[in-house]
C-alpha positions as CSV (number, residue, x, y, z in Angstrom):
1,M,-26.8,56.8,193.1
2,K,-23.5,57.4,194.9
3,R,-23.8,59.9,197.7
4,R,-21.1,61.9,199.3
5,A,-21.4,63.5,202.8
6,I,-20.0,67.1,202.6
7,Q,-20.7,68.9,205.9
8,W,-22.5,68.5,209.2
9,I,-24.0,71.7,210.7
10,A,-24.8,70.4,214.2
11,A,-25.4,67.2,216.0
12,A,-29.1,67.7,216.5
13,L,-29.8,69.8,213.4
14,A,-27.7,68.7,210.4
15,A,-27.5,69.4,206.7
16,L,-25.9,67.0,204.3
17,L,-25.0,67.9,200.7
18,E,-24.6,65.2,198.1
19,S,-23.7,64.8,194.4
20,A,-25.3,62.3,192.1
21,G,-22.4,62.0,189.6
22,A,-22.8,63.3,186.1
23,A,-26.0,65.1,185.2
24,T,-27.3,66.5,181.9
25,V,-28.7,70.0,181.5
26,R,-29.8,71.9,178.5
27,W,-28.7,75.5,178.1
28,P,-30.2,77.7,175.4
29,I,-28.1,79.5,172.8
30,A,-29.8,82.8,172.8
31,T,-27.4,84.9,170.7
32,D,-27.3,84.0,167.1
33,T,-27.5,85.4,163.5
34,Y,-26.4,84.6,160.0
35,L,-24.4,86.4,157.3
36,D,-25.6,86.5,153.7
37,G,-22.9,86.7,151.0
38,R,-25.3,87.6,148.2
39,A,-24.1,90.9,146.7
40,E,-27.3,92.9,147.6
41,N,-27.4,91.4,151.1
42,Q,-23.9,91.8,152.3
43,A,-24.5,95.0,154.3
44,L,-27.7,93.6,155.9
45,N,-28.1,92.3,159.5
46,Y,-30.2,89.2,160.3
47,G,-30.0,89.2,164.1
48,A,-33.8,88.9,164.5
49,A,-34.3,86.3,161.7
50,T,-36.2,83.2,162.6
51,T,-33.7,81.0,160.8
52,L,-29.9,80.5,160.8
53,K,-29.0,79.8,157.2
54,A,-26.0,77.7,156.2
55,L,-26.2,77.4,152.4
56,V,-24.3,77.6,149.1
57,N,-26.1,78.9,146.1
58,N,-25.6,77.5,142.6
59,N,-23.6,79.5,140.1
60,V,-26.2,79.4,137.3
61,T,-27.1,83.1,137.9
62,G,-23.5,84.0,138.4
63,D,-23.5,84.9,142.1
64,G,-22.5,81.6,143.8
65,S,-23.5,83.2,147.1
66,V,-23.3,81.5,150.5
67,C,-24.8,82.1,154.0
68,R,-23.0,81.3,157.3
69,A,-24.5,81.2,160.8
70,L,-23.0,82.7,164.0
71,L,-23.6,81.5,167.6
72,A,-22.5,82.7,171.0
73,L,-22.2,79.9,173.6
74,P,-24.1,80.2,176.9
75,A,-22.3,81.9,179.7
76,E,-23.2,79.0,182.1
77,L,-20.6,76.8,180.2
78,W,-17.7,78.9,181.4
79,N,-18.4,78.3,185.1
80,Y,-17.0,74.8,184.8
81,E,-13.5,73.6,184.2
82,P,-13.0,71.2,181.2
83,T,-12.4,68.3,183.6
84,S,-16.0,68.7,184.9
85,L,-17.5,68.5,181.4
86,V,-18.2,64.9,180.4
87,S,-19.8,65.9,177.1
88,V,-20.8,69.2,175.5
89,T,-22.9,69.0,172.3
90,A,-24.4,71.9,170.3
91,R,-27.7,70.9,168.8
92,L,-29.6,72.7,166.1
93,Y,-32.9,71.7,164.4
94,V,-33.4,72.0,160.7
95,W,-37.1,72.0,159.6
96,Q,-36.1,70.8,156.1
97,D,-32.7,69.3,155.5
98,N,-31.5,70.0,152.0
99,T,-27.7,69.5,152.6
100,G,-27.6,66.3,150.6
101,D,-24.1,64.8,150.8
102,R,-22.6,68.1,152.1
103,Q,-21.5,68.6,155.7
104,V,-22.2,71.5,158.0
105,T,-19.0,72.3,160.0
106,L,-18.6,74.4,163.1
107,F,-15.5,76.5,163.7
108,P,-14.5,78.7,166.6
109,L,-14.7,82.4,165.7
110,A,-11.5,84.4,165.8
111,R,-13.4,87.6,166.5
112,S,-16.5,88.4,168.5
113,F,-19.7,89.5,166.8
114,V,-22.8,91.7,167.5
115,E,-26.0,89.9,167.0
116,G,-28.1,92.9,165.9
117,T,-31.8,93.4,165.9
118,Q,-32.7,93.3,162.2
119,N,-34.2,90.8,159.9
120,G,-32.6,91.8,156.7
121,G,-32.6,95.5,157.6
122,T,-30.0,98.3,158.0
123,A,-27.1,96.9,159.9
124,D,-27.0,97.5,163.7
125,G,-25.0,94.2,164.1
126,S,-22.9,91.8,162.2
127,T,-23.1,91.5,158.4
128,W,-21.2,89.6,155.7
129,L,-18.8,92.6,155.6
130,T,-18.7,93.7,159.3
131,Y,-18.7,92.0,162.7
132,D,-20.7,94.8,164.4
133,G,-22.3,96.8,161.6
134,A,-19.4,99.2,161.3
135,H,-16.0,97.5,161.5
136,A,-14.9,95.1,158.9
137,W,-14.0,91.4,159.3
138,L,-10.4,90.7,158.3
139,Q,-12.1,88.4,155.7
140,A,-15.6,89.0,154.5
141,G,-17.9,86.3,155.8
142,G,-16.5,86.0,159.2
143,D,-13.0,85.4,160.8
144,F,-12.8,81.8,162.1
145,L,-10.1,79.3,163.2
146,T,-9.9,76.8,160.3
147,N,-7.7,74.3,162.3
148,F,-10.5,73.4,164.8
149,P,-13.4,72.0,162.6
150,V,-16.2,70.0,164.1
151,A,-18.4,68.3,161.5
152,G,-22.1,68.1,162.3
153,V,-23.6,64.7,162.9
154,K,-27.0,64.4,161.1
155,G,-29.6,62.8,163.3
156,E,-32.4,60.6,162.2
157,I,-35.2,62.1,160.0
158,L,-38.0,62.8,162.3
159,D,-40.8,63.3,159.7
160,E,-40.4,61.9,156.2
161,G,-42.7,64.5,154.8
162,A,-40.9,67.4,156.4
163,H,-37.4,65.8,156.2
164,D,-36.5,67.5,159.4
165,R,-33.7,66.5,161.8
166,F,-31.2,67.6,164.5
167,F,-27.6,68.4,163.7
168,S,-25.2,67.7,166.6
169,F,-21.7,69.3,167.0
170,E,-19.5,67.7,169.7
171,L,-17.5,70.4,171.4
172,T,-15.9,68.5,174.2
173,A,-12.5,68.1,172.6
174,L,-12.4,71.8,171.6
175,L,-13.0,72.8,175.3
176,T,-9.9,70.9,176.4
177,N,-7.7,72.9,173.9
178,E,-6.7,76.3,175.4
179,T,-6.8,78.1,172.0
180,A,-10.1,76.7,170.8
181,R,-11.7,77.1,174.3
182,E,-10.8,80.7,174.6
183,A,-12.0,81.5,171.0
184,L,-15.3,79.8,171.8
185,R,-15.6,81.6,175.1
186,Q,-14.8,85.1,173.9
187,N,-16.1,85.0,170.3
188,G,-18.5,82.1,169.7
189,A,-18.7,79.8,166.7
190,L,-19.5,79.9,163.0
191,L,-21.4,77.2,161.0
192,R,-20.6,76.7,157.3
193,I,-21.9,74.2,154.8
194,D,-19.4,72.7,152.4
195,E,-19.1,75.6,149.9
196,E,-16.9,73.8,147.4
197,P,-17.5,72.8,144.7
198,V,-20.1,75.4,143.9
199,P,-23.2,73.5,142.8
200,T,-24.1,73.7,139.1
201,N,-27.8,73.6,140.1
202,G,-29.9,73.5,143.2
203,L,-29.3,75.1,146.5
204,P,-27.7,72.9,149.2
205,R,-28.9,74.4,152.5
206,A,-29.7,73.9,156.2
207,P,-32.2,76.5,157.4
208,F,-31.7,76.0,161.2
209,T,-34.3,77.3,163.6
210,S,-32.9,80.4,165.4
211,S,-33.5,81.5,169.0
212,D,-35.9,84.2,167.7
213,D,-38.5,81.8,166.2
214,P,-41.6,82.1,168.4
215,G,-43.1,79.0,166.7
216,Y,-40.8,76.5,168.3
217,T,-40.2,75.3,171.9
218,A,-36.8,75.5,173.5
219,E,-36.0,71.9,172.5
220,Y,-36.1,72.9,168.8
221,K,-34.1,76.1,169.2
222,P,-30.3,76.2,169.3
223,H,-29.0,74.8,172.6
224,L,-26.2,73.0,174.3
225,L,-26.7,69.5,175.9
226,V,-24.1,69.4,178.6
227,E,-23.3,66.4,180.7
228,V,-21.5,67.8,183.7
229,I,-20.1,66.5,186.9
230,P,-21.6,68.9,189.4
231,P,-19.1,70.6,191.7
232,E,-19.2,69.5,195.3
233,P,-21.9,71.8,196.8
234,E,-21.0,74.0,199.8
235,I,-23.1,74.8,202.8
236,G,-22.5,78.1,204.5
237,A,-23.2,79.0,208.1
238,P,-26.9,78.6,208.9
239,A,-28.9,81.5,210.3
240,L,-31.8,81.2,212.7
241,N,-34.7,83.8,212.5
242,G,-37.3,82.8,214.9
243,S,-38.6,79.4,213.8
244,T,-37.0,79.6,210.4
245,L,-33.7,78.2,209.4
246,T,-31.9,79.6,206.4
247,I,-28.8,77.9,204.9
248,P,-26.8,79.3,202.0
249,V,-26.1,76.6,199.5
250,G,-23.3,77.2,196.9
251,Q,-21.5,75.3,194.1
252,L,-24.8,74.4,192.5
253,T,-25.1,73.7,188.8
254,P,-27.5,76.1,186.9
255,G,-30.5,74.3,185.4
256,I,-30.0,71.0,187.3
257,T,-32.8,69.9,189.7
258,N,-31.9,69.7,193.4
259,A,-33.9,68.0,196.1
260,V,-34.0,68.8,199.8
261,E,-34.5,65.6,201.8
262,R,-35.2,65.0,205.5
263,S,-34.5,62.1,207.9
264,Y,-35.4,61.7,211.6
265,D,-33.3,58.5,211.8
266,L,-30.1,58.8,210.0
267,A,-29.1,55.3,210.8
268,G,-32.3,54.0,209.2
269,G,-31.4,55.6,205.9
270,N,-35.0,56.8,205.3
271,W,-35.1,60.1,203.5
272,T,-38.2,62.0,202.5
273,S,-38.1,64.7,199.8
274,I,-39.6,67.9,201.2
275,A,-38.6,70.4,198.4
276,V,-37.3,70.5,194.9
277,F,-35.6,73.5,193.3
278,V,-33.7,74.6,190.2
279,T,-31.4,77.6,190.2
280,G,-30.3,79.8,187.4
281,G,-27.1,80.5,189.2
282,N,-24.5,78.8,191.3
283,A,-25.9,79.6,194.7
284,T,-29.2,80.0,196.6
285,N,-30.5,80.4,200.1
286,W,-32.6,77.5,201.4
287,S,-35.1,78.3,204.1
288,L,-37.6,76.1,205.9
289,P,-39.4,76.0,209.3
290,L,-37.5,74.3,212.1
291,S,-38.7,70.8,212.8
292,P,-40.2,70.1,216.2
293,S,-38.0,67.1,216.6
294,N,-34.9,67.3,218.7
295,R,-33.0,65.3,216.2
296,V,-33.4,65.9,212.4
297,F,-31.1,65.7,209.5
298,Y,-31.3,67.5,206.1
299,R,-29.5,67.0,202.9
300,V,-29.4,68.4,199.4
301,T,-29.1,66.1,196.4
302,T,-28.7,66.7,192.7
303,R,-31.0,64.7,190.4
304,E,-30.7,63.7,186.7
């Protein structure tokens, strides 16, 4: 693991921050819903539904209806410049994949949406016809940027009986494009199965697990897998309060494990881990009792 010295605090009492290169973190996608194009469902909201439906109905009954899913990307993503992001992948789990030879494609939204709190109830959020339950999309079914498609990659079948799998959508390239990045940041994304041609029978569909399904752990709910180069951490001025030393640590990566390590002999290169912490933000205060030694060194490292 490559280590970089950042800052010494004092000769006898020192703190050293280090970065371990790229690290991977999972950030949940907590805001999601879907839009139902069936005539009797177009004014309903599904913000609290346990599934995110992307489907196209057959035209046997004459409706040829479709469903599309909406996602808002985690706020943590926007703390980092595109150059710090090695890979950003949206992952969604489908408990029974019935897409057949059709793709599910992600597009940046051209307008923000309101998730809502219903599960097929009176709209207090987005619907097929409106982006917030009251104001109409420019085009029913959601306004999205058609020139930035990301085709979902179908993972291996996990259980042959269930025919379940993960779909992955690689967003890294979109985040380096100013237009696509801003649309994803402000508005989110739309998922759409291939809707043409309308099937003459059957119901090609991907019932993705939503963030509101209590029956699944975080791994099976919508999330981003982000490989990020952590920014160089920053140590602020230490404060002494009796026998306690407090050091503000900034430029941390939310969700990534950090370790506090101590050495009494820097030349020997022997470091002992004395604390592990994960932050939900970009900074924290690290406090610990002063060592009785006259010469002691501390450092903070990021871990995979």
